[in-house]
N, C-alpha and C positions, 0 to 999 in steps of 0.2 A: 504494500500500500504506500503510495507516494504522499509525502507531506504537502499540504496545500500551500500554494504561493500567494493566493488571493484570499485575504481575510476581511470579514466585516469588522469595522472598528467604530465604537461609539465614542465620539470625541467629547471634550469637556464642554462644548457649546450645546450638546444634546443631540446633534445630528449624527447619523450613521452613514458611513461610506465604505465601499469595498476597495481595499488598497492592495496593490501588487507588491509583495515583499520578497520577490525572487532574488533580489540582490543581498538579502539578509540570510546568513547561514540557517539551515533548516532547524537546528536545535535552539535557535534564538528568536524565531519568528513570533511565537506567542508572547514572549516577554517584550519584544520590540513593539508589537501591536498594542499591548497593554500600556506601555510607556507613551506611545503616540496618542492614544485615547485620553490618557490622564493629563498630558502636558500640552496638547495642541488643540486647535480648532479645525473644523472641516474647511475644505477648499473654498466654498462659497462665502463662509464667514470671514476667512482670511482675506479674500479679494475685496469684500465689502469694507473691512477695516482698513485695508491698504488704500483703497480709493478715497475713503473718508480722511485718512491722514494726509494724503496727497492734496486733496482739495483744501484742507485746513492750512497746509503749508503754502499753497499757492495764494490763498486769501491773505495770509500774514505777509507774504512777500509783496503782494500788491499794495497792502496798507503801508508797508515800509517804503515802497517805491513812490506812493503818493505823497508821503511825508517828505521824502528826499526831494521830490519835484517842487514842493512848496518852499522848502528851505533854500533851494538854489534857483528859484524863479523860472523853472522850466515850464513851458506851455503844455497844454493838453495835446495829445497826439490825435491825428485824424486817420480815419480808416474804418473798417468794420469793427464791431464790438470785440470779436475774437482777436483781430489783429491788434487793436489798441491794448487789450489786456496783456497779450503776450509781449508786444513791443515795449510797453511800460516796464515790465519786469526786466526785459533785456537791457533797456536804456539804464535802468537803475543799477543792474549788475555791472555793466560796462563802465559807467561813470564812477561807481564806487571803487572799482578796481583802479581806475586812473587816480582818484583822490587818495587812495590808500597806498599807492605805489611810492617807493622811495626813489625810483628811477626818474620820476617826472618832476621837473623844476616847478616852483610855485607859479611863475609867470605862464608857463605852458598849461598848467592846470586851469588857470583863469581863462586863458584863450580857448581851451577845449570846452569849458562850461559855456562860454559866450557863443561859440560856434554851435554847440548842442542846442541852444535855445532857438536857433533858426531851423533846426531839423524837426519839423512837426509831423511829417508823414510817417506813419507807423511802418509802412513798407520799407522805407529806407533802413530803419533799425533792424528789421527782420532780414533784409537782403544782405546787409553789410556787417552786422555785429554779432551774428550767431555762430560764427566759425570758432570752434574750440581751440584752434591752433594760433589764434591771434594773440600777439603779445601786447603789452600796454603801449609800447612804442607804435605798433601797427594801428591800434585803436585811435591813438592821438592823431596819427597821420590821416586816417580815414575821416575822422570828424573834422579836422582842420581843412582838408581839401574838398569836402563835400560841397556840391553846388546844386541845390534843389531848385533854384529859380529856372534854369534852362530845362531841367528834367520835367517840370510840371507842364511846360508849354508843349513838349514833344510827346507827352503821354496821350494815348488814345483811350478815351473813356469806355468805348464799346466797340465791338467788332461789327455789329450790325449797322449797316448804313441807313436803314429805314426807320 
């Protein structure tokens, strides 16, 4: 008789799931299943908790970003609601990195904040500042050389000519 690899586990949240324990040695499967049930929650409860934690973290970051924008006189961003929320967090993280950096001279920091005030299109922040490989020096250069005035005139609002 073969020892079962899939065992029903009643988790601490009260839900029951069948879990594949083939990677656990046969003699330890029941004890492992008991430990999982006692110390963990089911997959759906875990996902729900994770998504709630992520949403809470995003809300807190957005509040911090709004406070940062008020402190540094940064204007509201334009775009769709989803773009504005994401770009506001990106702008906050990028400018915070610039302000916290020891590499950036105080005059350049002031210039970067002044230039950032002119960048009100959420799409600019999403297109240019979301690359994880950017250094503080790269970010400063991007912000200081950005020219949104010509870009706004060249942009096509819709593809439909009618």
